[in-house]
C-alpha positions as a Python dict, from the first residue, in 0.01 Angstrom:
ca = {
    (1, 'M'): (0, 0, 0),
    (2, 'V'): (98, -137, -336),
    (3, 'F'): (-198, -173, -571),
    (4, 'L'): (-106, -446, -819),
    (5, 'S'): (-426, -429, -1024),
    (6, 'G'): (-766, -264, -1031),
    (7, 'L'): (-864, 82, -913),
    (8, 'A'): (-898, 244, -570),
    (9, 'H'): (-1081, 572, -501),
    (10, 'I'): (-974, 729, -171),
    (11, 'T'): (-1157, 1021, -6),
    (12, 'L'): (-1140, 1201, 327),
    (13, 'P'): (-1452, 1253, 541),
    (14, 'N'): (-1378, 1621, 609),
    (15, 'S'): (-1234, 1730, 273),
    (16, 'T'): (-1301, 1739, -100),
    (17, 'A'): (-952, 1594, -165),
    (18, 'E'): (-952, 1260, -340),
    (19, 'A'): (-708, 1017, -498),
    (20, 'W'): (-764, 768, -779),
    (21, 'I'): (-499, 496, -763),
    (22, 'E'): (-466, 261, -1060),
    (23, 'G'): (-295, -69, -997),
    (24, 'G'): (38, -124, -1168),
    (25, 'K'): (348, 90, -1208),
    (26, 'N'): (202, 400, -1034),
    (27, 'G'): (1, 204, -780),
    (28, 'V'): (211, 269, -469),
    (29, 'I'): (86, 499, -194),
    (30, 'L'): (202, 578, 158),
    (31, 'A'): (-109, 632, 370),
    (32, 'L'): (-22, 818, 689),
    (33, 'D'): (-363, 888, 837),
    (34, 'T'): (-297, 679, 1146),
    (35, 'A'): (-506, 725, 1460),
    (36, 'D'): (-246, 954, 1622),
    (37, 'V'): (-276, 1211, 1339),
    (38, 'S'): (-625, 1156, 1200),
    (39, 'A'): (-925, 1062, 1412),
    (40, 'L'): (-1147, 1037, 1103),
    (41, 'G'): (-925, 829, 872),
    (42, 'H'): (-1023, 784, 508),
    (43, 'Y'): (-1268, 596, 287),
    (44, 'T'): (-1164, 362, 7),
    (45, 'V'): (-1391, 215, -259),
    (46, 'Y'): (-1297, -8, -551),
    (47, 'P'): (-1513, 107, -846),
    (48, 'S'): (-1354, -105, -1120),
    (49, 'K'): (-1503, -424, -1263),
    (50, 'E'): (-1147, -556, -1259),
    (51, 'R'): (-1038, -728, -937),
    (52, 'T'): (-833, -493, -720),
    (53, 'V'): (-531, -665, -568),
    (54, 'A'): (-326, -480, -306),
    (55, 'L'): (-24, -559, -96),
    (56, 'E'): (-1, -395, 247),
    (57, 'V'): (354, -338, 367),
    (58, 'P'): (383, -294, 746),
    (59, 'L'): (614, -15, 858),
    (60, 'G'): (745, -193, 1170),
    (61, 'E'): (840, -56, 1509),
    (62, 'D'): (1036, 241, 1372),
    (63, 'G'): (717, 385, 1225),
    (64, 'V'): (705, 595, 912),
    (65, 'P'): (1014, 574, 690),
    (66, 'G'): (1200, 895, 611),
    (67, 'H'): (1013, 1113, 362),
    (68, 'R'): (921, 1472, 280),
    (69, 'V'): (578, 1613, 203),
    (70, 'L'): (562, 1766, -144),
    (71, 'H'): (219, 1923, -91),
    (72, 'G'): (-116, 1845, 65),
    (73, 'G'): (-350, 1622, -134),
    (74, 'A'): (-318, 1365, -407),
    (75, 'C'): (-20, 1341, -643),
    (76, 'Q'): (-49, 1539, -964),
    (77, 'E'): (-11, 1374, -1305),
    (78, 'D'): (332, 1532, -1366),
    (79, 'E'): (463, 1386, -1037),
    (80, 'L'): (404, 1026, -1143),
    (81, 'L'): (679, 810, -1290),
    (82, 'D'): (658, 704, -1653),
}
């Protein structure tokens, strides 16, 4: 997902982990809680008065692009690009 504007608050039903995604330059996330790895999925609410605009990018038949997991949970402030 690419959040172009607004604010998204993402939580997991069986965890206290959460992510606050602001639209704009740091508004890109790769959500991998597909049915084959997560039966419970996630919840997303849009708590901003500003309109939240998002672009969903399908991954295609090859599935998840190459990546590595840095750690479990949301990105930390020092991991975001300036």
